[in-house]
C-alpha positions in Angstrom: -20.9 6.2 4.4 -24.0 6.2 6.1 -25.4 2.9 5.0 -21.6 1.2 6.9 -21.9 3.6 9.7 -25.5 1.6 10.2 -24.3 -1.6 8.9 -21.3 -1.3 11.8 -23.4 -0.2 14.4 -26.1 -3.2 14.1 -22.8 -5.5 13.7 -21.3 -4.3 16.9 -24.8 -4.4 18.6 -26.3 -7.9 17.2 -23.1 -10.5 18.2 -23.4 -9.9 21.3 -27.3 -11.2 21.2 -26.1 -14.7 19.8 -23.5 -14.6 23.1 -24.1 -17.7 25.4 -23.1 -17.2 28.9 -22.4 -14.2 30.9 -19.3 -11.8 29.4 -17.0 -10.1 31.4 -16.1 -6.9 29.3 -12.3 -5.5 29.1 -11.4 -2.5 27.3 -7.8 -1.9 26.2 -6.6 1.5 24.6 -2.7 1.8 22.9 -1.7 5.1 21.7 0.8 4.1 19.4 3.6 6.0 16.5 6.8 6.4 14.1 8.9 9.3 13.9 11.5 8.7 11.0 13.2 11.3 9.5 16.0 11.3 7.2 18.6 13.0 5.1 18.1 11.7 1.6 20.1 12.7 -1.7 18.7 12.1 -5.0 20.2 12.1 -8.1 17.8 12.1 -11.9 19.2 12.6 -15.1 16.2 12.4 -17.9 16.1 12.2 -21.7 12.3 12.6 -22.4 11.9 12.5 -26.2 14.9 14.9 -26.5 14.2 17.0 -23.7 17.3 16.6 -21.3 17.1 17.1 -17.6 18.9 16.9 -14.9 18.3 17.5 -11.0 20.6 16.8 -7.8 18.8 17.3 -4.5 19.8 17.1 -0.7 16.7 17.2 1.8 15.4 15.9 4.9 12.9 13.6 4.5 9.7 12.4 6.5 8.8 8.6 6.6 11.8 7.5 4.9 12.5 4.0 6.5 8.8 3.5 7.9 5.7 6.2 7.2 5.7 8.8 10.4 2.6 8.4 12.0 0.8 7.9 15.0 -3.0 6.3 16.1 -5.3 4.7 18.7 -6.8 1.5 19.1 -8.8 -0.2 21.4 -10.8 -3.7 22.2 -13.1 -4.1 24.1 -13.8 -8.1 24.8 -17.1 -9.3 24.6 -16.3 -13.1 26.0 -16.6 -16.5 24.8 -14.1 -15.6 22.4 -16.1 -12.1 20.4 -14.6 -8.5 20.2 -15.0 -5.4 19.3 -12.5 -2.7 18.5 -11.3 0.2 16.5 -8.0 1.4 14.5 -7.2 5.2 14.0 -3.9 5.6 12.5 -2.7 9.0 11.2 -0.1 9.8 8.7 1.8 13.1 8.9 5.6 14.6 7.9 7.3 14.9 11.1 10.3 17.5 8.8 6.9 19.9 8.7 4.6 18.7 10.5 2.0 18.5 7.7 -0.5 15.4 7.3 -0.7 12.7 4.7 -3.3 11.8 2.6 -5.4 14.9 2.9 -7.2 13.4 5.5 -6.9 13.3 9.8 -6.9 9.4 10.1 -5.9 8.1 6.2 -4.0 5.0 7.0 -6.5 3.4 8.2 -9.8 4.2 10.4 -12.1 1.2 10.9 -14.6 -0.3 13.3 -14.5 -3.9 13.5 -16.2 -6.9 15.3 -13.7 -10.3 15.5 -15.1 -13.8 16.9 -14.7 -17.0 15.9 -16.3 -16.7 12.8 -13.8 -14.1 11.8 -13.0 -10.4 11.6 -15.0 -7.7 10.0 -13.6 -4.6 9.1 -16.2 -1.8 8.3 -14.4 1.5 7.4 -11.1 3.0 5.3 -8.5 0.3 5.0 -6.1 -1.2 3.5 -6.9 -2.6 -0.2 -6.3 -6.6 -0.4 -3.8 -6.5 -3.1 -1.8 -3.5 -1.4 0.6 -3.3 1.4 -1.0 -1.4 3.8 -3.1 -3.3 6.7 -4.7 -6.7 8.1 -6.3 -7.5 4.3 -3.2 -6.5 2.2 -1.1 -9.5 0.7 1.6 -7.9 -0.7 3.0 -5.8 1.8 6.4 -7.9 2.0 7.8 -9.1 -1.3 11.3 -7.5 -0.4 12.6 -6.9 3.0 12.2 -3.4 1.8 8.2 -3.3 2.9 6.6 -0.5 1.4 8.8 2.3 2.0 12.9 2.9 2.5 12.7 5.8 0.1 10.7 7.2 -3.6 12.4 4.2 -5.6 12.6 1.6 -3.3 12.1 -1.5 -5.0 9.1 -2.4 -3.1 5.8 -3.4 -4.6 4.3 0.1 -4.3 7.0 1.3 -6.5 7.0 -1.5 -9.2 3.4 -2.6 -8.8 -0.2 -1.6 -9.8 -0.8 -0.9 -6.3 -4.1 0.7 -5.0 -2.7 1.7 -1.3 -6.2 2.2 0.6 -9.8 2.3 -0.2 -13.0 3.8 1.7 -16.3 3.1 2.1 -15.5 -0.5 2.8 -16.6 -3.9 3.7 -13.5 -6.3 4.4 -13.7 -9.7 6.1 -11.0 -12.2 6.7 -11.7 -15.7 7.5 -10.4 -17.8 10.9 -7.9 -19.6 10.7 -7.7 -22.9 8.6 -4.6 -24.8 9.5 -2.2 -22.2 8.5 -4.4 -20.4 6.2 -7.1 -17.7 6.0 -9.0 -16.4 2.8 -9.7 -12.4 2.4 -13.2 -11.3 0.6 -13.4 -7.0 0.2 -15.5 -4.1 -1.0 -15.3 -1.0 -1.7 -19.0 0.9 -3.3 -16.8 4.4 -3.2 -12.6 3.9 -3.5 -11.3 7.6 -2.9 -14.6 10.6 -1.0 -12.2 13.0 -1.8 -12.1 12.3 -5.7 -13.0 14.6 -8.1 -15.5 14.1 -10.5 -15.7 17.6 -12.4 -12.3 19.1 -12.5 -13.5 22.2 -14.4 -15.8 23.5 -11.5 -14.2 24.6 -8.0 -13.6 22.8 -5.5 -14.2 18.8 -4.8 -17.3 17.7 -7.2 -17.5 14.0 -5.5 -19.8 11.4 -6.9 -22.7 9.5 -5.2 -21.8 6.7 -3.3 -22.8 3.5 -4.0 -22.9 4.9 -8.2 -21.1 4.8 -11.4 -19.6 8.3 -10.5 -17.6 6.8 -7.7 -15.2 3.8 -7.7 -15.9 0.5 -7.2 -13.7 -2.0 -5.6 -13.8 -5.6 -5.7 -10.9 -8.0 -4.0 -10.4 -11.4 -2.6 -6.9 -13.1 -1.3 -5.5 -16.0 0.5 -2.8 -15.9 3.1 -0.5 -18.7 4.3 1.8 -18.8 7.3 3.3 -21.4 9.3 6.2 -19.5 11.5 8.8 -20.1 8.7 6.8 -19.6 5.1 5.0 -16.9 4.2 3.0 -17.3 0.7 0.2 -14.5 0.4 -2.3 -14.4 -3.2 -4.9 -11.7 -4.1 -7.2 -10.5 -7.4 -9.1 -7.7 -7.7 -11.6 -6.0 -9.6 -11.5 -2.0 -10.0 -14.3 -0.1 -11.7 -13.1 3.7 -12.4 -15.7 6.6 -11.5 -17.8 8.1 -14.4 -16.8 12.1 -14.6 -19.3 14.9 -15.4 -17.9 14.8 -19.0 -19.1 11.1 -19.7 -15.3 9.7 -19.8 -15.2 6.3 -17.9 -12.1 4.3 -18.2 -12.4 0.8 -18.8 -11.9 -1.6 -15.5 -9.0 -2.8 -14.5 -7.4 -6.1 -12.8 -4.6 -7.3 -11.4 -3.7 -11.0 -9.8 -1.2 -10.6 -7.2 1.5 -13.5 -5.3 4.3 -14.0 -3.2 5.7 -14.2 0.3 8.9 -15.0 2.3 11.1 -18.1 3.3 13.1 -18.1 6.6 15.9 -19.8 7.5 17.5 -19.3 10.8 19.1 -15.4 10.3 18.7 -15.2 6.5 14.9 -14.1 5.0 14.6 -14.5 1.4 11.6 -12.3 -0.4 9.8 -12.6 -4.2 6.7 -11.5 -5.5 5.0 -10.8 -8.8 1.9 -9.6 -10.6 0.2 -9.2 -13.7 -3.0 -6.3 -14.3 -4.3 -5.0 -17.0 -5.7 -1.0 -17.2 -4.1 -0.2 -14.6 -3.9 4.2 -13.9 -0.1 4.9 -13.9 -1.2 7.1 -10.9 -0.8 3.6 -8.5 2.5 2.7 -10.1 4.4 5.1 -8.2 7.6 5.2 -9.8 6.4 5.3 -13.6 4.2 8.3 -12.0 7.5 10.4 -10.6 8.8 9.8 -13.8 6.3 9.8 -16.7 3.0 11.6 -17.8 -0.2 9.4 -16.8 -1.8 6.6 -18.6 -4.0 3.2 -18.0 -1.4 0.5 -18.8 -1.5 -3.1 -18.9 2.2 -4.7 -17.9 3.9 -7.3 -15.2 5.8 -7.0 -12.2 8.6 -8.9 -10.5 10.5 -8.0 -7.4 13.0 -10.0 -5.0 15.5 -10.1 -2.1 16.7 -10.7 1.0 17.5 -9.7 4.1 20.6 -11.3 7.1 21.1 -10.5 10.0 24.6 -9.1 10.7 26.7 -7.5 13.2 23.0 -6.5 15.2 21.5 -4.9 12.8 19.6 -6.4 9.5 21.4 -6.3 6.1 19.0 -6.3 3.2 18.9 -6.4 -0.4 16.5 -6.1 -3.4 16.2 -6.0 -7.2 12.9 -5.1 -9.6 11.6 -5.2 -13.2 8.6 -4.5 -14.5 7.6 -3.9 -18.3 4.5 -2.1 -19.3 2.7 -0.9 -22.6 -0.4 1.5 -23.1 -3.7 0.2 -22.6 -5.3 2.2 -25.5 -4.0 1.8 -29.3 -3.2 6.0 -29.2 -0.8 7.3 -27.8 0.7 3.7 -28.0 4.0 3.4 -25.3 5.9 0.8 -24.2 7.8 1.0 -20.9 10.5 -0.7 -18.3 11.7 -0.1 -15.1 14.5 -1.8 -13.3 16.1 -1.2 -9.7 18.1 -2.3 -7.1 18.5 -1.2 -3.4 20.6 -1.9 -0.5 20.1 -1.3 2.8 21.2 -1.8 6.3 19.0 -1.1 9.8 20.7 -1.5 13.4 18.8 -0.9 16.1 20.1 1.7 19.3 17.9 0.3 21.4 14.4 -2.0 21.2 13.0 1.6 20.1 15.0 3.2 18.1 17.1 2.4 14.3 19.4 4.1 12.2 19.6 3.3 8.9 21.2 3.4 5.8 19.5 3.3 2.3 20.9 3.2 -1.5 18.2 2.7 -3.9 19.0 2.8 -8.1 16.2 2.6 -10.7 16.3 3.1 -14.6 13.6 3.4 -16.7 12.8 3.7 -20.6 10.0 4.9 -22.2 9.1 4.6 -26.4 6.7 5.9 -28.5 5.6 5.4 -32.0 8.7 6.2 -33.6 12.6 6.4 -33.6 12.9 8.6 -30.1 13.4 6.3 -26.8 13.4 8.2 -23.4 15.1 7.3 -20.2 15.6 8.4 -16.9 18.4 6.7 -14.1 17.7 7.5 -10.4 19.7 7.6 -7.5 18.7 7.9 -3.9 20.7 7.8 -0.7 19.6 8.3 2.9 20.7 7.8 6.4 18.3 8.4 9.3 16.3 7.6 12.4 13.3 5.5 13.0 11.6 5.5 16.7 8.7 3.4 17.6 7.0 4.5 20.4 
C-alpha cells in the first residue's frame, strides 16, 4: 500500500502544477449514512445427499433494504475544473453495533483526483464488475440493487461478483456523449486474506507478488437519462498459498441495465464466468460447500410507482458446474423477489419484502441435493 500512498500524494501535488490561472480553493465536507433494521423470518428446507435439515428463524437484522453505514466525504475545488477529494465509507450492524467487513472503512476508502481528464481513484473501492461504488457496472440489474435480503434476486446473489478491492488504481473517463470508459487494477485484492491457515494469526502475502490476488478489469457505462447500460469484463488471479496451492485464474463478462418509462422502470442483466470461487456467489455460498465454478446467470425485474411508494418484482436464474473434474457437480438456482417501499418522509422508508429461492446440486451418482428457502421482512430505513 506504500506505493499507492506515494502515487496518491504525487498525483494530488502534481495536478495543480499544470493548472493555469488563479485557483480559488473551496472545501466541502459531508457526513452521510443509512440506518436500517428489519424483522426477518427465514424458512429453509434442505436435503443434502439424503441429510434433511429444516431452519425456521425470526430475527432482527441490520441492513435489509439498504446496507447500514456512516461516512465522510469531502472535496477541494482547485479551479479550472480540477478537484481533489476523498471518501470514507464505513459499514456497521445497527442491531448489535458491530462492524462489517472487519474494517473501519470497509465499504470504501479512497483518495480521488478529478478534472477534464476524468476521475482517478486510489485505495479500497468497489470492483468494476461488482455492485458497489462509482466504478460498478452491476449495481442495478434488478430493482433490489444489491440488498433487500440474503436471498433476494440481485447481481450479488446470482452472479460471480467480487464486491471490493484493496490497493487499487481505478480510472473513469470523462463523459463522451452519454458514455464513460472504465479501467481498474488491484495488486492486492484482500489485504486481510490469510495464505497460511495452519499458522496462528493472519499470514498475508506481499503486495504485487504471487502471494496476493491481482484484479484487472475494464468497463463501459452508458446513461442518457432514460436508458442505462453497463458492460464489464474482468480477470482475477488468486493468491498462492504457503502450501503451493494456486487456483486457476477467473474470468467474467457482465452486462445489463435498465430502461425508464414514466412511472415504470424495467431492469435486466446477465453474466458468464469461468473458474469463479463460490465464496463470491452469495446465495450458493450459503447453501453449498465452497468450490470453483463455471457458469452463467440471468436476472431481471421491474419497479412501478404506485400508491405513493415503489412496488418491485424480480426473477433470477443461474446454472453452474464444477471447474475441476473431481468432485464434479452441477447446480442450479432460481428465485423470485417481491417488495414494496413507502416513504414516510423524504428520509425515512418503511419496506415489505418477500424472497424465495430453489436450488439443486447433483454430483456423480443418482442422489440430488435440493434446498428451498423463503424469506419475509418488514422494516424501516432512515437516510441522513
